[in-house]
C-alpha positions, 0 to 999 in steps of 0.5 A, a space after each residue: 401946740 401951733 407951731 414946732 421948729 427943729 434945729 438939728 445939730 451934729 457934734 462934730 459939724 457945730 451948729 446945724 441946718 433947720 429941719 423940715 418939719 410938717 403937721 401930722 394928725 395932732 402932731 409934726 415931724 421932722 424930716 433931718 438930712 446929714 448936711 454934705 460936709 460932715 464926712 465919716 460917722 457924727 452923733 446928731 442934737 436934736 433941740 425943739 421949740 415949740 410955741 402955743 397961739 398964748 405964746 408959751 414955748 417949751 424948748 427941748 435938746 437932746 443931746 447925741 440923740 442918734 448916730 449918723 453912719 459916715 459913708 
């Protein structure tokens, strides 16, 4: 895959910001930051889209992938 983008979102706050992605070896890593407007515990849904050089793409969504604990 030549490009990858991901968009984390909390189930309590709607669509969140894009995650910061970086190539690492043959894959990618993503850094997810908690939105400042979210208080208390919140589940995070992850959506990743990857596209290869030929234009083929795949999107995968994981609902409630993990929970951010509130401060």
